[in-house]
N, C-alpha and C positions, 0 to 999 in steps of 0.2 A: 604751818602758819601762813595765812593769807596775806598777799601783798595788795594793799588797797591803793587805788589811783583815783582820787576825788576830782570830779570835773566841776568843782565849785568855782574854779577860776579858769581862765583861758587855757592855762597849762593844767597841772594837776598838783594836788597836795595830799599826801598819803602817809599813813603810819609807817614807821621804820621797817625797812626790809630785814629779813632774817639774816643772821650772821653766816648762814650756810650759802648765801648767794654766790654763784661761781664768779671768780674774778675775771676781769678783762683778760683775754688771752695774752700770754707773755708776762702776766703778773706773778702770782705766787706759784703757778703751775706751769708745766711744760706745754708749749704750743703743740696742739694735736692730740694731747691726752684726753680721752673722753671724760666729760664731766657734765653732760647735759642731764637735766632731771628726768628726761624721757627720750626715747628714740624718735626720729622722724617717722611719720606715717607713710606707707607706700601702697599704691593701688594702681590698677591698670585702666579701669573703665571710666572713672570720674572721681572728682574730689572737691570738697568744700572746706574752707577754713574761715570760721567766723568767730565773733566774740561771745557766742552763747551756744552751748551744745544743741539746744532744740532748734536754733536757726540753722546750724550745720546739718542737722538731720532733715529739716524741711527742704533744704537745698538738694540733698541726696534723694529725697522722695520725688522731687520734680525731675531730676536726672533719670531716675529709674522709670518714670512715666513717659520718657521720650523727650523731655524738655531739653533745651540747649543750656549752655553755661549761663547765658544771659537770663533765661527764664528762671534758673535756679538762684542766680544772684538777686533778682528782684524778689523772689519768694523769701529768701533769707533776710533781705533788707526790710521787708514788710513785717516779718516776725520780730526782728530786732527793734523796729519802731514801737512795737507793743511791749516787748519784754525788757528792752534797754532804753526807756524813754529818757534816761539820764544822759544819753549821748547822741540820740538820733531820733528821726521821725519825719513824717511827711510835712511837717511845718518847716523843714530845713532844706538844705541844698545838697547837691550830689555832683561828684566828678568820677569819671571812669576812663580806663584804657582797655581796649578789647583787641585781642589777636584773633583775626578771622582766618581760619586755615584754608578756606576756599580761595579767598582773595590774596592770601599770603601777605597780609598787611596789618599794621597797627592803626587804630583810629582812637581819637580822644574825644570825650564829650564833656563840655562845660555846661552843667545844668544848675548854674547858680542864678539867683534872682537879683533884681535891680531895685534901686530906691524908688519910692513913690514919685510919680511924674508931677504931682501937684504941690510938692514941697521944695522950696528953694533953700539954698544954704542960709540965707538971711532969716527965713522963717524958722528953720531948724535952730539956729543960734538963739533966736528970740524965745523959742519954746524951752530951750535949756536954761533960760534965765541966767543965773550967775555960774552955772556949771561950765567947766572948761573942757569936758569930754562927753561924748554920747554915753548915756548910762547903759548898764547891762540888763536892765529890766524895764518893762512897760512898753508903750507903743513906739517910742522914739527910735529904738534900734531895729524895728521890724522892717524887713525887706520881703519882696515877693518870694514865697517858698518854691524852689525849683525842682525838688526831688521827684514829684509825680510826673512832671513833663519829662524828666530824665528817664524815668522808667519806660515811658511810652516811646521815646526816641530810640532807646536801646532795643525795646521789644520790636518796633517796626523794622529795625535793621537786622536783628539777629534772633528774634523769638520764634518759637515753634508752637507752643501751646497757647490756648485761649487764656486771656488774663483772668478769667473766672477760675480757671484751674490753678494758675500761678499764685493767686492771692488766697486760695482756699485754705492752706494751712494756717495762715495768719488769722483769717476770719474765724476758723474753728477755735483756735487758742483764745482769741478775744472774747468769744461767746462762752466757752466752757471754762476758761481760766487756766492759769499756770502757776507753779510755785516759784516765788521770787528767790533769787540766789542771794547768798551772803553779801557778795560784792555790790550787787545792784541795790540791795536794800540799804546798804551803807550810803551809797550815792544819793539815793532817793530821799532819805531822812535829811541829809546835810543840804541838799538843794532846797528843801522846803524851809529849813532853818534860815538859809540865806535869803530866800524870798521874804520871810517874815521880818528879817532885819532891814531889808531895803524898804519894805512897806512902812515900818516904824519910823524910818528916816525921812519919809515923805517924798520918795522919788516920784516924778510926775507920770501921769497917765498909766497908773498901775491898777490892775483889777485881778484879784486872786481868788475870788469866790468860785469861778468856773474851774480853775486849776485844782482847788481843794476838793470840789465835788467830783472831779474826774479821777484824781490820782491818790486821794487819801481814803482809808478805810476807817470809818467811825472816828474821823478826825486825826488819824495818825498815818504816817507813811508805812507801807507794807513792810513787815518784818521778815527776816530770813525764814523761808519755808511757808509763809502765808500765801494763800491762793488769791490771785488778783484777776479780775475780769474787767474788760473795757467794752461794754456793749455799744457805746457811742462810736468807738473806733471801728468796731465790726460793721456798723451801718455805713460808716464813711468808706471803708474798704469795699464793701459790697456795691456801693454807688459808683465807685471808681471802676470796679471790675466790670460792671454792666454798662456804664455810660462812657467809659474811656476818659482820656485826659480832659476833654471838654466838660465833663461832669464836675471836675475840680476847678477849672479855670474860667468856665463860661456858664455853668449851670447853678443849681441851688446852693451847692457847696461854696462857690465863689461869692454868691450874694450874701450868704451867712457870714463868711470871713470878713467881707468888706463892711457890712453893717455893724458887726461887732467892733472892729478896729475903729471905725468912725465914732461909735458910741463911747469908747473909752478915751477918745481924744487924739487918735493917731491919724496919719495922712494917707495910709494905704486905701485904695479905692478899687471898685469892681474893674474899672478900665485897666488898672495896673496888672490885675490877674489875667484879664481877657487878652491883653496884648503880649503876654509873656511868651518867650521861646528860648529853647536851649541852643547851644552853638557847638557844632562839630569842629574840632580844632586839630591841628597837626602836632603830635607830641614832639618835644624837643629833646635832643640827646647829646651826650658827650661819650667818648670812649674812655673806659677805665680798665686797665690791665687786660686789654683785648676784648672786653665786653662792651656792648652799647647800652648805656643806661638811659632810659626815657622817663621824662616827667612832662606834666602839662604846663603850658606857658601861663604868664599872668593873665587874669587877676589872682592866680594861685601863687604860692611861694615855692613851687617845685624847682624852679631854676636855682634856688639857693643850694639845694642838694647837689645840683650839677656843678655849680661854681666851686663848692667845697671839693668835690671829687677832682675837678680839673686842676685845682691847686695841689691836691695831695698826690696826683699822678707823678709829680716830680720828686717825691720822697720815697726812699726805700723803707716803707713802714715796717715790713717784716724784720728788717735788720735793726731797727731802733729799739731801745729798751722802752718799757711801758711809759716811763715819765716823758721821754722825748716824743714818743708817738702821740700820746694824748695831748701834749703841749702843742705840737704843730697842727693837730686836728682842731683844737680849740681856737688857735689863731686863725686858721682858715675859716672857721665858722664866724668869727668876729668880723672878718673882712667881708664875707659874703652877706652877712646880715646888715652891714652898713649900706651896701648896695641895695639890699631888699627894702630897707627903709626909704631910700632915696628914689628908686626907680620903679618898683613893682606896683602896678595899678591896672585898672581896666584899660586895655589898649584902645578901646573905642573913644576914650577921653584923654588919654595920656600918650606921649611919645615914648614908648618903652624900647630901649636899645637892646632888644632880645638877643640878636646875634652877637652884638658886641660884648654882652655880659659873659658869654661862653667862648669868645674868640681866643684861640690859643695864645696869641701874643699878649692879650690882656690878662689871661690867667697866669702866664709866666711872670708878668710884671707884678701882679698881686702876690704871687708865691715868693718872689724875690724880696718883698717887703717883710716877710716873716723872719724874725730873729729866732734861730733855733735855741738860743740860750736864755731868752727872757721874754716875758709877756710885755707887749707894747703898752705903754700907759694909755694911749688913745689910738683909735683907728678911725678912718674916715671913708666915706663912699668914694669910689674911683670915678673916672671919666671914660667909660667904655666906648670903643669906636662905634660909629653909626652902622649900620648895616641895613603871685599874689598868693566845744568838745564833740565827740566823734565816734563813729564806728567804722572799722575797716574790715572788708571781707574779700576773699578771692575764691573763684570757682573755675573748674576745668571740666570739660566733658569728653566723651569717648571719641569725638571727631577731631579733637585737638584745639577747640576754641578755649581761650583763657580770658578771664575777666578780672581786672583789678579795679575795685570799686570802693569809694569812701563817701560817707554821708554823715551829716552833722546838723545839730541845732545851734552850734557854736558853744557858748559858755554854759556848761552844765545842761539843764533841761531846756534852756531857751529863755524867752522873754517873760515867762510867767503867764502869758495870755493864752487862754484856751477858748477858741470861738464856740459860741453856744451850741452844745449838743454834738460836737464833732469829734471829741475824744483825742485830740492831739494839740500840742503846744506850738505856737509860732516861734521861729528862731529870733535870735538877737544879733545876727551877723552884722547889722549896720553899725554896731558899736565900733567896728574896725575902720570906719571912715576917719580921715583927718578933718579938722575944722579950719585949718590955716589956708587962706586963699593962695593959690599958686602951687600948693603941694600936689604931687602927682596923684595922690590918693584922696584928695579933698572931696568932700561930699558934693554931689550934684544930682539933680533929678534924673532918673532912668539910668543911673550909673551903678555898675556892680562894685561892691566893696572889695578891698583886699581880702584874700581868703587864705586860711592856714591849711585847709585839708588838701592832701595830695596823694593820689595813687601812684605807684611806680611800676615799671616793667623793664626787664633786662633781656636783650637779645644776644645771641652768640652765633656768629657766622651766618647771619640772616635767618636764624631759627629762634623760636621762643625758648627762653631759658628760665625766667623767673618772673612771677607776678607777686608783689609784696607791698606792704605798707606798715608804717609805725604811727599809730594815731597819737594825738596829744599836743595840740597847740603848736608852739614854736619848737617843741621837741622833734617834730616830724622830719624836717630836713637833716637835723643832727642825727636822728635815729637811722634815717636812710643811709647816711654816710657810714655810720658805725656798723650797720649790718653788712654792707658790702665790703668794708675793710676786713671784718671778721671772716667773711666767706672767701674773698679773693686774695687778700694779703696773708691772712693768718691760718687759712686752711680748715676752718671749722665746718662742720656739717650744718644743715639748715636749722635744726633745733638748737644746737650749741650757739649758733650765731645770734639767736634771740635770747637765749638764757644768760649769756655772758653779761657781767655787770656793765652798766652804762654810766655815762656822764651826761650832764646837761648844763650848758652855759646860759646864764641869764644876765641881762643888763645891757644888751645892745640897743642901739637906736630902733625906734618902732615906726611902722608905716602910719601910725596915727599922729606922729609928730614929736613924740618924746625923744630926747637926746640920750645918748649912752652915758652911763655913769662909770667913768674910769675903766678899769679892766673887767668890771662886772663880777659876778659870782659864779664859780664852777661847782656845781652840785655833783656829787658822786655817790654811787651806791656802795654799800658796805663791803661788797666783794672786791672793790679796788682797795688794795692793802694800805695800811698806815704808812708804810715806807714809800709807796708811790704818791700818796697824798702829801707827805712831807717834801718829796722831790718836786712836786708841782708848786707847792708854796715857795720853795727856794727859787723857782723861776719867776715869781711875782704874781702867781694866781691866788685869788682869795678862794679857798677850798672849804666847802661844807659837806658833811655827809647828808645827802638828801633824804627827805621824808616822802618822796614820791615825785611824780611828774616825769617818769622815764619812759612813758609811752606804752602802746599795746600793739604787738606784732602778730601778723599772720603772713604766711607765705606758701606758695605752691611752686615747685620747680619741675620742669619737664626734663626727664632723662631720655634724651633722644636715642641714645645707644640701646637702651633696654625697652624703650617704648612705655615707660611707666611714669606716674606722677609721684613726687615726694613732697610731703606737706609738714608744716610746723606751725605751732600756735603759741601764743603768749602765756607764760606761766604766771605773769603778774595779774592776769584777768581770768575770766571764765571761759576763755577760748577753747575751741576743740576742732581738730581736723577729723573729718570723716571721709573715707574713700570706699569704693566698691569695685 
């Protein structure tokens, strides 16, 4: 039975998971007993783990042709933008962490776009009329798409093959067609149902004719097994391959994007595209159980995962029973997310106390506020000392380069806006701005919005150990923490760590300004036993068996002792690991 994860919301909403879902380790089964649905993949020369089998195969095709891990990651991302438009595409943003074996260094790339320069907060609020939040559809949430510039920044630093070769698999599939998977067909249909609902409700600056012409077949979303082509996207990819990043940001593609957005009433202009640039950033880390865990700094939410782990470091999680273990993890999440709502924003516009948020003394103080016997009725942001939907993929090559990359249009397929004849949808990431003056994440011209998507990387004794991610809105830092607890506290292998049943807490304060609602709701997968659920309820948690939203996991681990890669992929999605 398929597990569906619908990207119709910022998180996910999916049909019920099967009763055979493995429990969180320490639940109904003994820790360390094998229960993974499949074994990890092991290979020596290179590996790719993506959310679609054909994307993983495209990455391996590039590796075999002499491409680097970065070349292969770009190739896979381009294929996913075609085959998984429900979660990603070149109308969206990108973040990556790269291990360079020659430099023996990690680097981070923030390839997220900014708000239009010509639209003020006052103008945006006026355009919203009586609405109190930026909508998830139409021109108002559109920000500059950063993914293509991210590709070329990564390629300039680490690429080997010509971009025409790198994008060739995606162009071929776009022209010749591919069979749509069950999972993506499900997303596709529900996204267009959602678009129709918003259109009927009269959301401003919405135009869906181009989206329907591009993404529907005879008026319906592609069904499972139906062959879909996107000749417009093939032309766009070809223009990018031949003309470079300037073809997208300064050439005819940029002019087409800008003219279309202006026509439908939006504020994005050619100058916003022409002035766009990505930013190389220093990954941030905390040590957990002797491993150095790296995330990217705000405007992403990666630091929330680090804050959780820094608090959890003080608990002997392996010795706790499942109820107590999940309880303290959820309480750590609640505390980290209050800080996330208060502090995380574009550091070019806000004073983000980055070092203070992961300062050991601050982490210890936050940890001390966790009551091991009871869920706190309310939690608040702290005062750290001075000192932000989706596809995730990871690729490793024979020279030791490893890439952790995440890319997204944000909510589902994006804004619903498809520029004339270009074959892709613009993102709706601007929905995540706050509208309250004085808020760290308040909208401002040329500002990057708070971002949910986060790649992760783990080092051990100065050497690369793990590139991984868990896609899915606010689930991502929660998923990162759960994966690492499963690996480092509970001794699971790489595939077991992803297959184990997950929990997801909702109801924390938001970077858009919404306040927390009591203890929130703790959603759990069915593999977390009824006894554990009752135990969590006894501690004051509101527990529901979730219908989805538990993320999508991919991972590659480097086994330095044997000189091989070990890969794992999400059983809840179409993911596949391929090695050679």
